[in-house]
N, C-alpha and C positions, 0 to 999 in steps of 0.2 A: 504494500500500500504506500502510495506517495506521501511523503511528509512535506506538507506545503509550508512555505515561508511567506508571510505577508508583511507589508509595510504600510503604516498609516502615515501619509505624507503631510507635513505641516507646511503651510504657505501663508504669505502675508503680502498684501498689496500686489497680487498677481504674480508673485514669484515664490519658488520654493525657498525655504530658509536654509542657511548654510548647514544647520543641524540636520535638516531633512536629507540633504545630499550625503552627509556623513552616515546617516542611518541606512541609506541605500547601500553604501559600501559594506557596512556590517552585515546586512541581510545577504548580500552577494557572497560574503565569506561563509556564512552559514549554509547558503544554498549550494556552494561548491562542495562542501563537506557531505551534503545529503544528495547531491546529484540532481538538483532541481533549480529552476529559475524562480526568483521571488516574484510576487505579484504586488502591484502598488494600488492602494485605495486612497481616495481623497474625497473631501466634501466641500462644497462651496456654492456660491451663487455666480452664474455665468462662468462656469468652470471649464468649458470645453477647450478654450485656447490654451490654458495652462496644462490641461490633461494631454493635449497633443504635444506640447513642448516637452513635457516630462517624458513621454514615450520616446521622443526623438533623442533627448539627452541621455536616457538610461538604456534604451533598447528593450525595456521591460513592458509587460502588459499593464495597462492602467485602467482601473474602473473608477469612475467619478460619480458621486451622488450630487445631483444638482437640485437646489431648492432655495426658496426665500429664507428658510430657517437656518441656513448655513452661511449667511452673509458674513457673520462674525462667529468666532468659536464660542460654542455653548456646550458645556459638558453633558448636560441632560439630552440635548438634541443629538449630539454625536454618538453618545452611548446607545441611545434607542435605535438610531438608524443603522449603526454598524453592527450591533450585536447579532441581529437575526442573520445578516449576510455572513458574518464570521462563523456562526454556529453551523450554517449550511456548508461552508467551505471546509470546516474541520481542520484548521491549520495546526501544525506542530509549534510554530513560532510566529508571534506577532511583534514586530519591531516598531517602536515609537521613539522619537527624539526625547531625551531627558530635558525637557523644557517646561515652562509653566503649563502648556497644553498637555505635555506627556505625563507629568506626574499628577495631573488631575484626572486624565482619561484612563491611564493604564490600570490602576487598581480597581476602578469602577468596571472596566471591561473584564478584568480577571474574575471579579465576583460574579458577574453576569454569565461568564463562560465556564465557571467552575475550574478556572485555570490557576496556576501559580503565577507569581509576579516577581521579577527580579529587576531592581532599578539600578541606574547609574552604571551600566555594564561597561567595562573597560577592555576586556579581552575574552576570547573564546578558547577553551581548552578541549581538544578531542581526546577521549579516552575510550578505546575499543569502539563500542557501538553507541556511546553516549556522549553528549556535549555538556560541559559545565561552563560557568561564566565567572569571571573575576570582577571584583569591585572593591574600592577602598572603603575603609571604615575607620572610626576614631580619628578623624582629621588627617587621614592619609598615613597613620602610623601602622596600620594593619591592612593587608590585602586578603580578602576572603574569597574562597572559591565555592560557588553555589551550584548545586545540581537540581534541576526540577524533578519532582516526583509525579507530575501529572502529564497527561498526553498533550496538553496545550500549555504553553508558557507565554506570558506577555513580558517583553523586555523593554526597558527604556535605555537608550544608548547615550552614554555620556559624551557631550560635545568635546571635540578634540581628540577622542580616542581613535577615530578612523579619519582618513583623509577622503575627500570627495573623489570620485572617478575623474581622471583627466578628461577635459572636453575633447571631443573628436567625432568623426562620422560613425554613426551606428545605424543599423537597420531599425527603424522605429518599431516599437511594440504595438500590438493592437490596442485600440481605445474603445471603451464602452461607457456611454453616458446614461445614467439611470435617473429618471425624474423621481424626486422624493419630496412630497409636500409636507413632511413631518416638521412640526415646530415644537419647541420646548413649551410645556404647559405650566411648570411651576417656577420657572426662572426666565429672565430675559437679559441678554447682553445688550447694554445700551450704547456701548462704544468702547474704543481702546484709545488711550491717550499716552503718548510717549512722555517719559520723564523729562524734566527741563534741563537736561545736560546738553553740552555741545560736543561736537566731534563725531567720529564714526561709531557705529555700534561696536562694542568691544569684540564680539565674536567675528566681525568682518574686517576689523582693522589689521593692517599689515605691520604697523608699529604701535606699541603701547608703552607709554611712559607712566609708571606706577608709583604712587606715593606711599611711604611708610611713616611711622611715628618719628623716624629720624629726620623728617623734613623740618621739624621744630615747631611750626605753627601754620595755621591756615593762610596767614599773610604771605607765606613763601610759595603758595600753590601756583602763583602766576608764573614762576620760573618753569614749572612743568608744562604749563599750557604753552609758553613760548617755545620750549624745546619741542613739544609735539607738533607745533606749527611749522617747524622746519622740515617736516616729512609729509608727503601725501598719504592719504588713507591712514591717518593716525588717530589715536584716542588717548585720553587720560583715565587711569583707573586707580585703585588703591587697595591697600591691605585691610584686614579687619580692624586693626588698631586705628588706622587713619579714618575709617568710616565711623567707628565708635566715638572718635574725637569730634565728629561732625564736620570734618574737612572735605570729605568725599561722600556723595550720595550712595546709599546702600545698593542702589541699582547698578553701581559701577565697582562693586566689591569683587575682587578676584580671590578665589580660594575654594576650599572644600564646601563652604556654606554660601559661596557667591558664584561668580561666573568661572567657567573653564575656558581658557583661551589658548590659541596656538599661533601667535603672530610670527612674522619673519624676524622681528626684532623686539625684544622685551627689555626695557630699561627699568631696573628696580632701584628706586631712589630712596635711600634711608629705610630699607626693608630688611629686617633681620634674617628672614628666611625660615619661618616656622613650617612644620610639616603641613599645617592646614593651608598656608598660603601656597606652598610649593605644589600641592596637589592640583591647584587651579592653573598653573602656568608652566609646568615641567615639560609640556610638549612644544614650547617655543623653540624656533629654529636656532636663534642666537640670543643669549642672555648676557646683558651687561649690568653689573651690580656696582652701586656707589654707596659706601658705608664707612663711617669712621672707625668701626670695630673690625680690625683685620681678621678676627676669628669668628665673625658672624657666619652662621650656617649657609647664608645665601651664596657665599663664595664657593661653597662645595659643589654647586650646580652651575655656577656662572662660567661662561666662556671667557669673559674678560672681567677683571675686577679693579676698581679704583678705590683705594683707601683714602678718603677725603671727606670733608663736610660737603653735603649736597649743595648748600647755599653758597659755598665758595667755588665749587667745581663747575656747576652748571653755568653761571655767568661767564666764566672763561670759555667754556665750550660754545656758548651762544655767540660770543665775540669772534671766535675762530670760524664759526659757520658764516657769520656776516662778512668777514674779511674774504673768505673763499668765494662767496657769491659776488662780491665786488670785483674780484680778479677774474671771474669766469667770463 
């Protein structure tokens, strides 16, 4: 009997989210172990164009539920609409991004399907004829390996644990559009409002300048914004300590209890490098750490380390950037 792998694709403003594309990569890895091609499901209003684009980008079969009730994500509506279809499909694995949508929807679907639920999956381990999954616990201090004991398991895939498939020409998968008039009856999503931060979305930024308690005070935060402004596709984030101090909005916290990021360049400014923080940025391609403490744990994972005061070093770096631009 074929063990099916399904993906619930997350999208926003007519585009798949980066986490959705990473979830596709995770599902493809599971599918290759089982000898099957994953199937993608999505829901939305006027969804056909995105469904076609998704089938072209991934080469996978896409089924889209179209209806007024899916204009914005609503857990009640999504659960009710998807549950009957998923029960009929009888999948072995259902993969959902570990996002606000994912950790709302995944446990609800698991209860409805009498399935197990493993969240924040970071890796897959094949053991004989079974698959188990690893995830971090206790702020990244422990890695747990979890094996489902049910025929169906709902997984949420940790952002940054997989890379999206490289873009290229693929034979588009088939697309099916199903009209579904279902609407939530007990709750209503009235809108989605972005937080009042500036800069790129952390999970889409190629360069992240991140603040720690070593920054000294909120008044010094302008230095990080100036530094981020020297790079295209950049954003400013922060450690838990910087967020607790009120310098950085919690929506821009990086770490086990915040965002998981994988930029090309990560500049850790005054961050000690606790396991909780490292869990959220260890997938960064290049890490530069600036800290007055030469023995700070962050230097253990940094590619380049600068032992200096952030407020003294960054102005010098900014001046060097400006001089280089004048000479270019």
